[in-house]
KOLLUM-611724 format. One line per 4 residues: number of its first residue (from 1); their letters; for each residue y, z, x of C-alpha. Coordinates in steps of 0.05 Angstrom, whole numbers, always signed. Layout:
% residues N
NUM) A) Y/Z/X; ...
% end
This chain:
% residues 463
1) MLST) +1659/+1806/+2337; +1648/+1811/+2262; +1579/+1838/+2271; +1606/+1892/+2318
5) LQKR) +1660/+1910/+2268; +1609/+1912/+2212; +1564/+1958/+2253; +1620/+2006/+2268
9) LFAP) +1647/+2008/+2197; +1578/+2025/+2169; +1560/+2076/+2222; +1554/+2148/+2196
13) VDIS) +1611/+2198/+2206; +1618/+2270/+2184; +1639/+2272/+2111; +1676/+2339/+2115
17) SIVV) +1747/+2312/+2126; +1739/+2264/+2068; +1716/+2322/+2024; +1778/+2363/+2045
21) FRFF) +1822/+2304/+2026; +1786/+2299/+1959; +1802/+2371/+1945; +1876/+2365/+1964
25) FGVI) +1882/+2300/+1925; +1858/+2334/+1861; +1898/+2398/+1870; +1964/+2362/+1887
29) LLWE) +1956/+2315/+1828; +1942/+2374/+1782; +2007/+2405/+1807; +2043/+2340/+1791
33) VRRY) +2016/+2338/+1721; +2037/+2410/+1711; +2108/+2392/+1733; +2112/+2339/+1679
37) FMYG) +2095/+2389/+1625; +2139/+2444/+1655; +2203/+2402/+1659; +2194/+2361/+1596
41) WIDR) +2188/+2296/+1634; +2135/+2266/+1588; +2185/+2262/+1530; +2243/+2245/+1575
45) YWVE) +2210/+2185/+1609; +2162/+2157/+1558; +2175/+2184/+1488; +2250/+2187/+1479
49) PVVH) +2275/+2121/+1512; +2294/+2066/+1463; +2272/+2013/+1512; +2222/+2012/+1569
53) FKYF) +2231/+1967/+1630; +2165/+1933/+1645; +2136/+1906/+1709; +2128/+1831/+1711
57) GFEW) +2061/+1813/+1679; +2053/+1880/+1645; +2102/+1872/+1588; +2045/+1883/+1540
61) LDPW) +2036/+1956/+1560; +2068/+2008/+1514; +2068/+2085/+1516; +2022/+2122/+1469
65) PGVW) +2060/+2145/+1407; +2088/+2216/+1406; +2040/+2271/+1423; +1988/+2224/+1451
69) MHRH) +2028/+2216/+1516; +2022/+2292/+1524; +1947/+2287/+1512; +1941/+2230/+1562
73) MAVL) +1975/+2273/+1616; +1932/+2333/+1598; +1869/+2291/+1608; +1896/+2269/+1676
77) GVLA) +1903/+2342/+1694; +1831/+2357/+1675; +1807/+2296/+1714; +1846/+2320/+1775
81) IFIA) +1808/+2386/+1771; +1742/+2348/+1765; +1759/+2306/+1826; +1779/+2366/+1868
85) LGIF) +1713/+2402/+1851; +1670/+2339/+1851; +1650/+2344/+1777; +1624/+2278/+1748
89) YRIS) +1661/+2248/+1807; +1648/+2174/+1795; +1669/+2173/+1722; +1726/+2222/+1736
93) TVLF) +1756/+2177/+1791; +1749/+2115/+1748; +1783/+2147/+1688; +1837/+2179/+1732
97) ALGF) +1852/+2113/+1766; +1857/+2078/+1699; +1899/+2133/+1668; +1946/+2140/+1727
101) SFIF) +1955/+2065/+1734; +1974/+2063/+1660; +2028/+2117/+1671; +2053/+2081/+1733
105) LLEQ) +2060/+2013/+1699; +2094/+2038/+1636; +2165/+2044/+1665; +2195/+2003/+1721
109) GRYL) +2254/+2051/+1723; +2207/+2106/+1745; +2180/+2069/+1806; +2165/+2119/+1862
113) NHFY) +2132/+2101/+1927; +2087/+2162/+1923; +2065/+2142/+1853; +2046/+2073/+1881
117) LVTL) +2009/+2107/+1938; +1971/+2153/+1890; +1953/+2093/+1847; +1924/+2056/+1907
121) LSWI) +1887/+2117/+1933; +1860/+2132/+1863; +1824/+2065/+1863; +1801/+2074/+1935
125) MVFI) +1771/+2142/+1916; +1729/+2107/+1863; +1688/+2073/+1918; +1686/+2129/+1969
129) PAHR) +1626/+2177/+1965; +1670/+2238/+1972; +1626/+2278/+1923; +1564/+2281/+1966
133) SASF) +1582/+2347/+1997; +1616/+2412/+1973; +1616/+2388/+1901; +1586/+2407/+1835
137) DAWL) +1552/+2338/+1833; +1516/+2352/+1898; +1498/+2422/+1875; +1470/+2397/+1809
141) RPSL) +1435/+2338/+1841; +1409/+2357/+1910; +1383/+2286/+1919; +1456/+2264/+1922
145) ACEL) +1476/+2311/+1977; +1491/+2283/+2046; +1535/+2308/+2102; +1550/+2238/+2128
149) APAW) +1589/+2180/+2101; +1601/+2108/+2123; +1658/+2102/+2173; +1693/+2051/+2130
153) ALWL) +1708/+2105/+2078; +1748/+2145/+2127; +1782/+2085/+2159; +1802/+2056/+2091
157) LRLQ) +1838/+2121/+2074; +1870/+2121/+2143; +1892/+2049/+2135; +1927/+2062/+2069
161) IGIA) +1963/+2123/+2094; +1981/+2088/+2159; +2010/+2029/+2122; +2056/+2075/+2083
165) YFFG) +2081/+2106/+2148; +2088/+2041/+2187; +2122/+1999/+2134; +2168/+2057/+2119
169) GVAK) +2192/+2046/+2190; +2193/+1970/+2187; +2238/+1975/+2125; +2288/+2015/+2165
173) LNAD) +2299/+1958/+2214; +2361/+1933/+2179; +2435/+1935/+2196; +2453/+1988/+2145
177) WLSG) +2400/+2038/+2168; +2413/+2025/+2242; +2487/+2037/+2231; +2471/+2104/+2200
181) APAR) +2503/+2087/+2133; +2447/+2111/+2087; +2440/+2177/+2124; +2515/+2188/+2122
185) VLMA) +2520/+2176/+2046; +2458/+2217/+2030; +2479/+2275/+2074; +2550/+2274/+2047
189) ERAD) +2520/+2287/+1978; +2488/+2349/+2007; +2550/+2378/+2039; +2547/+2438/+1993
193) YGRL) +2479/+2461/+2017; +2508/+2526/+2043; +2504/+2533/+2118; +2456/+2474/+2121
197) GPIL) +2508/+2425/+2093; +2554/+2421/+2155; +2493/+2417/+2200; +2465/+2358/+2162
201) NHEV) +2532/+2322/+2165; +2543/+2333/+2239; +2543/+2268/+2279; +2484/+2290/+2321
205) SLWV) +2443/+2307/+2259; +2458/+2239/+2228; +2435/+2206/+2292; +2371/+2247/+2293
209) ITYG) +2357/+2232/+2219; +2370/+2158/+2228; +2332/+2143/+2292; +2284/+2202/+2290
213) GLLL) +2258/+2180/+2222; +2253/+2107/+2246; +2214/+2124/+2309; +2168/+2173/+2274
217) DLTV) +2149/+2123/+2220; +2135/+2068/+2270; +2096/+2110/+2321; +2063/+2167/+2284
221) VPLL) +1999/+2128/+2267; +1982/+2105/+2338; +2000/+2175/+2364; +1953/+2206/+2312
225) LWRR) +1897/+2158/+2331; +1901/+2177/+2405; +1868/+2245/+2416; +1917/+2268/+2471
229) TRLP) +1978/+2260/+2426; +1946/+2275/+2359; +1965/+2348/+2352; +2038/+2340/+2374
233) AFIL) +2044/+2279/+2328; +2015/+2319/+2270; +2064/+2376/+2282; +2122/+2327/+2284
237) AVCF) +2098/+2295/+2219; +2092/+2363/+2185; +2163/+2382/+2208; +2188/+2314/+2183
241) HLMN) +2157/+2323/+2114; +2180/+2396/+2109; +2251/+2372/+2124; +2246/+2319/+2071
245) ATIF) +2219/+2370/+2021; +2279/+2414/+2036; +2334/+2361/+2035; +2310/+2311/+1983
249) TIGI) +2281/+2317/+1913; +2218/+2276/+1923; +2166/+2319/+1889; +2095/+2319/+1915
253) FPWF) +2105/+2265/+1967; +2117/+2308/+2029; +2058/+2355/+2012; +2013/+2297/+1995
257) MMAA) +2028/+2262/+2062; +2016/+2326/+2101; +1948/+2333/+2070; +1932/+2259/+2080
261) TLLF) +1953/+2261/+2153; +1895/+2309/+2166; +1850/+2248/+2159; +1871/+2225/+2228
265) FDPD) +1836/+2283/+2262; +1763/+2277/+2282; +1722/+2272/+2219; +1684/+2337/+2234
269) WPRG) +1747/+2379/+2244; +1733/+2424/+2183; +1665/+2445/+2212; +1667/+2517/+2232
273) RIFR) +1733/+2527/+2195; +1716/+2508/+2123; +1645/+2481/+2126; +1584/+2507/+2162
277) SIDE) +1555/+2462/+2216; +1511/+2406/+2191; +1449/+2440/+2220; +1463/+2501/+2177
281) QAPG) +1471/+2462/+2112; +1420/+2463/+2057; +1374/+2404/+2066; +1405/+2340/+2039
285) QPYR) +1388/+2266/+2039; +1391/+2229/+2105; +1444/+2177/+2114; +1422/+2108/+2090
289) PASP) +1468/+2050/+2105; +1475/+1995/+2054; +1435/+1931/+2061; +1462/+1877/+2108
293) RIQR) +1480/+1834/+2048; +1520/+1889/+2014; +1553/+1905/+2081; +1577/+1833/+2088
297) VALA) +1606/+1833/+2018; +1639/+1901/+2030; +1668/+1876/+2096; +1699/+1816/+2061
301) LLGA) +1729/+1860/+2007; +1756/+1909/+2059; +1786/+1851/+2098; +1819/+1822/+2035
305) HAAF) +1849/+1890/+2017; +1875/+1901/+2088; +1905/+1831/+2091; +1941/+1841/+2025
309) QLTF) +1968/+1909/+2042; +1993/+1885/+2110; +2029/+1823/+2083; +2053/+1842/+2013
313) PLRH) +2106/+1891/+2037; +2139/+1833/+2076; +2149/+1788/+2015; +2223/+1806/+2009
317) NLYP) +2234/+1759/+2068; +2219/+1701/+2021; +2281/+1719/+1980; +2352/+1705/+2001
321) GNVN) +2402/+1761/+2011; +2398/+1836/+2025; +2336/+1865/+1992; +2371/+1932/+1982
325) WTEE) +2423/+1895/+1941; +2381/+1844/+1902; +2320/+1889/+1896; +2277/+1826/+1900
329) GHRF) +2214/+1847/+1937; +2239/+1919/+1943; +2183/+1953/+1905; +2112/+1961/+1932
333) SWHM) +2140/+1953/+2003; +2148/+2025/+2025; +2225/+2021/+2025; +2238/+2096/+2024
337) ILRR) +2307/+2131/+2023; +2341/+2068/+2050; +2401/+2062/+2006; +2448/+2095/+1957
341) KTAT) +2472/+2051/+1900; +2521/+2067/+1845; +2546/+2021/+1790; +2587/+2013/+1727
345) ATFL) +2561/+1969/+1672; +2581/+1939/+1605; +2547/+1883/+1567; +2581/+1832/+1522
349) VSDP) +2537/+1808/+1466; +2563/+1748/+1426; +2542/+1703/+1370; +2570/+1633/+1386
353) DSGE) +2559/+1610/+1314; +2600/+1665/+1281; +2646/+1680/+1340; +2630/+1754/+1335
357) TWMV) +2628/+1795/+1400; +2602/+1865/+1413; +2613/+1907/+1474; +2554/+1952/+1493
361) DPDV) +2560/+2012/+1538; +2489/+2026/+1563; +2507/+2098/+1579; +2514/+2110/+1504
365) QLQE) +2448/+2077/+1485; +2405/+2099/+1545; +2393/+2165/+1580; +2432/+2175/+1644
369) WHWR) +2373/+2166/+1691; +2354/+2102/+1653; +2420/+2066/+1652; +2438/+2084/+1724
373) KMAT) +2373/+2053/+1748; +2382/+1993/+1704; +2453/+1981/+1726; +2434/+1977/+1800
377) TPDM) +2371/+1934/+1790; +2383/+1862/+1770; +2314/+1851/+1740; +2322/+1912/+1696
381) ALQY) +2392/+1888/+1675; +2359/+1822/+1654; +2308/+1859/+1613; +2362/+1901/+1580
385) AKFL) +2402/+1838/+1563; +2340/+1808/+1529; +2329/+1873/+1492; +2401/+1871/+1465
389) ASEK) +2392/+1799/+1444; +2328/+1815/+1407; +2362/+1872/+1370; +2417/+1826/+1346
393) RKEG) +2367/+1774/+1324; +2334/+1828/+1281; +2402/+1836/+1248; +2402/+1763/+1228
397) HARV) +2440/+1730/+1286; +2400/+1667/+1303; +2436/+1652/+1369; +2456/+1708/+1415
401) EVRA) +2486/+1707/+1485; +2490/+1767/+1531; +2533/+1774/+1593; +2532/+1832/+1641
405) HINA) +2594/+1860/+1675; +2564/+1903/+1730; +2600/+1926/+1792; +2559/+1962/+1844
409) SLNG) +2566/+1996/+1912; +2513/+1997/+1966; +2513/+2053/+2018; +2586/+2070/+2009
413) RPMQ) +2614/+1999/+2006; +2671/+1984/+1958; +2649/+1960/+1889; +2634/+1886/+1879
417) PLID) +2600/+1846/+1823; +2525/+1850/+1824; +2512/+1798/+1769; +2551/+1735/+1753
421) PTID) +2589/+1754/+1689; +2592/+1682/+1666; +2517/+1675/+1660; +2482/+1684/+1593
425) LAAQ) +2425/+1730/+1614; +2391/+1723/+1547; +2376/+1651/+1565; +2351/+1665/+1636
429) PRTL) +2276/+1666/+1647; +2242/+1726/+1678; +2204/+1699/+1738; +2184/+1719/+1808
433) MPAP) +2229/+1666/+1837; +2297/+1684/+1867; +2349/+1698/+1813; +2410/+1651/+1822
437) WIVP) +2453/+1696/+1778; +2454/+1754/+1828; +2520/+1754/+1865; +2508/+1757/+1941
441) LETP) +2528/+1820/+1978; +2592/+1803/+2015; +2628/+1870/+2022; +2622/+1899/+2093
445) LPDS) +2608/+1971/+2107; +2670/+2014/+2117; +2685/+2031/+2190; +2675/+2105/+2174
449) HVLW) +2601/+2091/+2160; +2587/+2068/+2231; +2548/+2123/+2265; +2573/+2114/+2336
453) KRSG) +2627/+2077/+2376; +2618/+2002/+2375; +2662/+1951/+2411; +2713/+2004/+2427
457) EETD) +2720/+2029/+2355; +2726/+2103/+2339; +2673/+2137/+2299; +2692/+2188/+2246
461) GGQ) +2701/+2261/+2260; +2630/+2288/+2259; +2630/+2341/+2205
% end
């Protein structure tokens, strides 16, 4: 069985669809870099904040000082152009993967699923020979040119895109989503979208958004893999992403996914449309598979990557409580547009030796986007408490205690405490274990958030 899999993964396939993806990858990431310069996001997210919330294990990472963050992003833009055109591809992909990973890991409050996906794909692109056709590298070095690539390169890209789709659906298999609560809250915030607002808030639209999104996420990959349903599935996926691009502010994600979904067509689909047929190409090198030993090593690495990507998004099941409330295991799991959380927060900092107490309003110290994310994410609240304690120690207070008074609402529920206000967060360790100081979610959804009649109850009016 393994030998058969190895043979299939290292069989040659047309490289043209991989090359098209390489081009779209570079162009879309260049667009994203441009947006950060255009809207002043570099200063807003990495230069101006007084505190940065770090991912566990990456607390040692800090932004470049001042103008160097701008230069870092400018270099990423240049590297994106190089990737699109296949210029110094290998070194460009390595530098881009390192540079983008650095940006991604700097600020936990800026976690975005599509940034995580781009980070993963950036590293995958390092190992894929996407520069062997229609590239400056192949033009400058004819000995590099080849119109075929190992099948594993295409299937690895498909796997990563398919995981994002599938686990986006798996994450929707929860009581809140199935009741329609997230769709109802999110669409209510868009009631002023002109003529589109009432349509989005109609009961039928909420039903379509809730169950249509769930079914598409769960089934689009197998439908794309089956030739008979591939084109209809692609059209549905495009319509889905265009709707998301219209309704939600999610940047490059819809356009990136539309481009990536083209990978599920036959690998030679661009022939005759973008590329000439292989027979008409300038002579290139014949396809040479790797040695059996390298193939076995590569197969083991591919298996390890696939196993990790298929299990890691499920780790939230190891934590108690509702993951959309506790946020434990929420990131890196493709939980997309699943909840709407709001919160109010104040922190009480005290010196038990002197008896002094200070009340801190984070909305005064932090930017709005920063404190709102912190207030709804317990791990970030813990980091902020430790930051406040360290600031007081710098002022000469040897012992400092910090308690958080945070009330939050999930998907339209009434407010309830998110963190136990009696716990000194400054003394709590930051670990990957469940946090005992998170107050369990006990408030039920309001009846008005149920999408349809249940047990004889009336739904709300519809518009």
